[in-house]
Structures are given as structure tokens and as C-alpha cells.
C-alpha positions, 0 to 999 in steps of 0.5 A: 513537536507531538501534542496531545499524543501520549497516551497513544504513544505510550499505548503503542509502546506497551503493545510493540514491546510486550514480552511474550511467548507468542512467535508472531504479534500484529498490531494495527494503527488505525486513523483516517489520513493526516491525523498523525500516525506515520509521525507517531510510530516514527516516533515510537521507532526513534526511541532506540528500543528496536536496536536494545531489543535485537530488531531487524527492521524491514519496512514497506511503503504500500504506495512507493516504489511501484505496485509489484510486491517484488518491487517492494520487497526489493527495495526493503531488503536493500535498505536494510543492507545499507543501513543495518547490515554489513554491506559486503555480505550476500544478504537476500541473495536468494530473494534477488535470484527469485527476483531476476528470474521473475523479471526474465519471466515478465519480460518474455511474455511481454516480447511474446505478446507483443509479436503476436498480436495485432491490436496496439489495444490488445497490446497495451493491455497484455502489458498492463496485465503482466505487470500487475498480474504475472504473479498469479500465473499458477491461477489461470481463471484471473486472465478470463476476466474481461478487466476493462481498459478505457478504449479497449474493446471486448473483442481486444481484451477476449482475444489477448486474454485468451492469448495470454492463457494459452501461453501461460499454459505453455509455461507451466506445461514446460513447452520450452517456450522460454529458455533464458532463465533455465540456468540461473542457478544449480539445476537442484534450485529449479527457480524457474519451475518453482515460480511458474508453479507457485509465484507468491509461494516461492518468493515467500520461501526465499524470502523466509530463508534469507530471514531465518539465515540472518536471524537464527543461522541456516539449517542443514536442509537449506544448505543442501538446496541452496549452497552458497546463495544462503546468507550468514548469520548476523550477530547483531540481530535476533528478532524481526520488525516488519512495518507496513505503511499505508496498509490500503495500498498495499492490499489493493497491490496484491501484498496482502495473499502473500504476507498473509497466506505464505510469508506469516504462516511461515514466520509462525510455523518454521522460525525460532525468533519472534516477528512483529508486524506493525500495519498502518491503516486508514481503515478498521482491518475487515475479517471477511478475509481468511487471514484477518479472521484467523488473526481477528482476536490478536488484531482487536486486542493490540489495536491502536486507535489514533483519532483526531485532536480535542479543541484544548489540544488543537489550541496547544498545537496552533500556540506551538505553531506560532497561531493566534489564540482568538481563532481557536474556534474556527480553526478547531471547526474547519479542521476537525481536530486533523492535525494535517489540515491544522498545519494547511489552516495556519499555512493559509492565514499567514499568506495574503493571497492564495497562489496557484503554487499553494493550491496545488500543494494542498491538493498534493498533501490531501490526495497523497494516499490516493491511486490516480483512479481514486483522485479522479473519483474525488475530484469528481465527487468535490463538485457534489454537496451530498455523496450517495449512489443516486448523486455520483452519476451527476458527475461521472455521466461522460464515463462508464462507472461504478456508483456503489463501488465509488460511493463504498470508497468514499464513505470509508475515505475518513480523511477527506470525508466531513465526519461530523455531517448527518450526510456523506460529504466532503469536508467544507474546508477540503472542498473549497480549496479543491474546487478552487484548484480544479478550476485553475488547472481545468477552467472549462471541465469545472464551469461544465460540472459546476453547471451539471450539478447545479442543474440537477438540484 
């Protein structure tokens, strides 16, 4: 049951299904974690408007299915095949072929580094770089940045980075280091050469051509290049709907440059079909980047902001969940009108004692938008009564850290920050329960960090 969201739902529907002559429409849905963006979006999508308007629907989740853009594309395209398209047809065959070649490139690089480096730490570092950075092969300067890994010396990093740069240069020069995927497709397609020259551009080309064939049919020049690999036109669809959930995670995992610098320009310039791109984001999208600057006016005019529930709507939700009206003031104060925290608070009120299992469930729910590094930051920050650049080092005295970077993350994380306070601090409701959980999980660390903070006041 959705309470107090009629206006937001109507605004989103209007923006999504407005008649327009533009080939591309981008709609950001903004709001802190737990505010109900995904529920609202799912509600609108389930209203059957997409199928009525003949949209091919592809959803990508920033948090799931691995961090690599290839992994996300693969799972998204497979979901489309399984749910929307006739399964016997070879849809997204070009994209899959390019992914197959890319995986072989990664495997070859990983094996090369493992056999040409004496340091286990250097191997681990190089393999990590391969997993998250091989798609930047054409930007060799990336590998010269000494990304620090805990326990890895600068000498190890410099050595393996130099090895990787040399190997990448050999690949780009066609020095024959890799030969296992030369015959993946016909010589005319040259997947290997295209991937090594510009990974993101070639994946975007393959993904675009697959989409274009499904939605508008193949064109003669593509038929000459790819032949039988091209999918057939699907008569059920003639528009594209792309949905990116948790845009922050997607942005952090290198999806932005692929979509906004490689794929969207193709959809705008070459497609005869219309595309809607829906972004679910916890923060307002910055216009600093080139793509955001280019689409800035569209982002502003189509933006849908999901805010906290009013006290009146909080009371409606509490009653709908079987809660007592006598505790509305307390629930509204603790939750600040965030539907997720209302649900969690009501669940606590129904329990005689807070179990360790419930403490873990609470922690998992409120950190579901964070990666492992952000969780570690958050765990430590919870020991601080006030969070700023000067207090953060108190709980990071045993590790290297960048206080400004951590503070920048926290001040933009509205789901756990007390938005009513005149100072930056964790929501008291959240902080109390996270500290309770951390005390259960790591009693010694909890006691030590509590003493550090108390002693520094």
C-alpha cells in the first residue's frame, strides 16, 4: 500500500508517457535511500503502460550482478530474452559475442600477470585491476595511478603497473601475446581488434545494433558486417525503456561513461525509435560531468523528487500497518517520515526484546545501498556524535583514510544522516541501533572505539 504518493506517481507517469518528438528522454527520480523510490517506480511500471506503448523494457541494477558493465548488460539482456522476447531467437548475439571475447582477454591478462610476477600481493593487485579496469585498456594512463591496496607496497604496485602497461601496449600493437580469440568470428568483424582499441565504444556499438535490429530491423550495412549474428525484428516492440536502479552504484562502477558517452549518442543520432531512460538516484545528479551538462535541461525539467511523508501521511501509514495512533509523534520524530524507518520502528514496537537476528536485519536494511568500503566508513562514523573533517580521524586512527572524501560521502547520504540537525550527524534512531549491532558483532572493537570518542571530547 502506497500512502501519500499520489502526486509523485502522477508526475512520474506524466513525464514517462508524455507525447514527444524527441528520440531520447531522461527522467531522474531523486530521494534518499528508504524513501520509496523503487516502490513508486515499480508501481508505475506495473500499470501496463509499457506494454500498451510497445516498449522493450531493460532494467539494470547498480548494486547487483557484479560491478562490471558487461556483467550487467549480460544479465539484463538475458532477462529481456526470458521475459519479453521469443526465446528461440538469437537476440543480443553481438553483445554476447563481444562479452565472450572480453572475458578471454581478461583471462589471458590475468594468467600472464600471475606467471610473470614474483609477489603474491602484486598478483592480487594486478588481478583486481584486471577485473575492474580492463575495459580502460585504451586509456593506459589509468594504470599509472598507484591505487593503494591495504598491505601492498608502493614498489609492488609500481612493478605490476609497469608490467600491465607493457602487456597492454603489446596487445594494442597486435604483438601476438593473445591468439586464443582471433577466430571467434569472421575476420571482417574483428572483435579482438575493436575491443582492444576502444572497449566501451565497441560494446556500445554491439549493444546498439542488437537493440536497433529488435526494434526497427537491421540495415544493409550492418547485414554486410555481421551477417547471421544479427537478431530479427520483434514486432511486439518499437520503443526502448531503460531503467537504472541505484544510479550511484552504477556510476561508481564505470557504467556512466559507457551509457552517456557511448550508447546514448548512438540512440540519439542513429535510432528511428524513441528511448526513455529512467534513473533512480539518491543524490541530485551533478552537472559537472560532460554528459550531465549536455542533458542538464532535460534532467531539470523531468526531475521527480520523492520526499519524506508528512506527519498526516505517517499516521495513515502507521494505521494501515496496525500501529497505534497514540505513538504517532514518537514514530514521526524517530523516522523523520522515511517509510523504511517507519516500518522498522513499527516492527520493533511489536517485539518484547530486540534479538541479535533483528539487529542484523536492521543493519542490513539500512546499509543495502552501501558498498563494503562505505559500510566500514559508516560503522566508524556511528561512534561520532558530530561528523566533520576534524572528528572523523578520531575513529580512523588505525588506518589510512581521507577525511574529506569520507565526509563528502556522508554529507550526501541522506538515508542515514540526520536531515533536521544543524550539524552533520547520524540519525539518532539509526545510530543507536547500529551501535547495538556492532557491540554484538565485535565487542572489543566497540569498547575501544567508544573509549576513543569519549576521551576526545
